[in-house]
Steps between C-alpha positions, in 0.01 A plus 500: 500500500419824329811687389417836655813675381481368143841339533596143574464442874450125500508269198251244626312277262239400756329836532309452176531638151801409289701205619876493551574225252871562456692200629875535495579138569490262206192280464168473678443312822295186421137508606388282794329169424180630661495838324188425296256444786473524878612164648314313772774568755456878469302708749241743362376805690157663483632745240598217263875533564664156504845412628721223627827514693804386303748531786444607858648820635728566793313802634190518715373849411254572221508835320205736522349670197686823577843340543769507233616156390797378299433198279624289215227389261421351162167531323335288230171496317305173526628391158851492649639823354727691736426873492732630770759380751721673756683166525596511132611862538703410809344786698244464780245780525362695796158669509225606741261205512190716461630652176482189283234279348239372746612139472848594618373726778292214636731211427834625626341574839466120547877458470797521736862585420675221314176345373438419135140478387318450170194713431218462250357851478160543331462778246295721732790500750759560226466708181161378379387335180556813291800675656700794373744420217798298621336353809431123513140381470287274718617268776868546584738265679784634713776332698595743778780483755471746790847629585440792736225693680543867580239619745300797379573843641182664633353745251543869583195661656261678265575875515248697702477758219479251212150602386574860403784749469542665845544871558857432616603372156677708236346491153700566185375651174453148357261405779750280686456532876748394765609545858823405674467218753869491598771752426794374298871511574614576146533836326479399135177442308490242220435611144259338258790301352626376839474139612354480850460230764178518701260321731133566431142397572196596293129529578181598325288778654292224661803387697561184299871420473591388150878469529782539753875447482493523881288185528734323257800633697654591165581863420502570130726698266382660177572791264273781613395581144370145443210506744161670529510879474399551862806306615732676256389836634448409865827321574692798360362702793676265743851453642663181626353375826173687447161332521212671322133428436383566142143545379530437127204597279387251238649712221846453653446131585312235296182690413144451616441167325837331441557151362728213601395509863631850570322698773282785375439855618705696749760288681679555829860392547735513797851521354834490681799607292786275607765598247565695182716276287 
C-alpha cells in the first residue's frame, strides 16, 4: 500500500517494489518438488492462477477482497530459489487482501482458515517480467497458510464537500483549508516535534479514497514533522478528541504529478487526533 505519511506503516513485501528478503532464521526452506512447473493435479483459473490444496482447513468462510487476512507463507522462483518467508522469520503477516499482488488477492479468497495451499502465480499477476529492483521475476510459487480472517470495516462515506473547499472552512496563509467536524476534549495543541496518534481517511477531489486507517482499524502514530507539510501544519491546529477535515493543496501534499503511486493534486483528509504522545 502507498505509504501516505512517508513513514513505515506496514512492512509488506507483497505490495510490490523492493522485497523483504531479510530472513532471521538460519537457512532457506527447501523448494517444493513441483516448483518448476504447474503439476497436473493443480487447478488453473481463467486468469492463469494455478493452485492445489496441501492441507484442508478447519473453517468454512472465505475471505473477501476487502478483508484483512493473517497468513504464513514462503515464496520461491521456479528455479527453486527462496526469496521470502514469514515461516523462516517466525512471524506471520497480516494485510488487506486487496492491497497485495493480484495473484494473492485472487488466490487467498479460495481458502478457508487452517488451509494450506500452493500457488503458481504468473508474472502478470505478480511483479512482471521486468519488475522494480529487488522484486522476483516471472512465475512465482508460494505456499500459503491462512491463519485468520478479519472482516473489513465499511469504508467511511465520501465527504459531501470533497470536491472543493467550502465557505465554512478556514484557510491559512499557506493555502491549507480545514473545518472542525467534532470538537475535542483536550486543551493542548501538538507542536511540529510532537508524536501524535490519529485515525484518518483520505480522498481525491473526485471522491476516490486512497487510504484509511479507519478501514484497517489501526490508528497510527508518527512524529508530526515527518509527514507531508499539510499534516504537519493541520494537526497542530487540533486538540485531543477533535476530528477535522483538511483540504491540502498539492504544494503541501505530494505535488501535481507525484511518483511511487502517491495521489496527486489537492487531497482531502478526515483526521481524528486521538492522543499527543
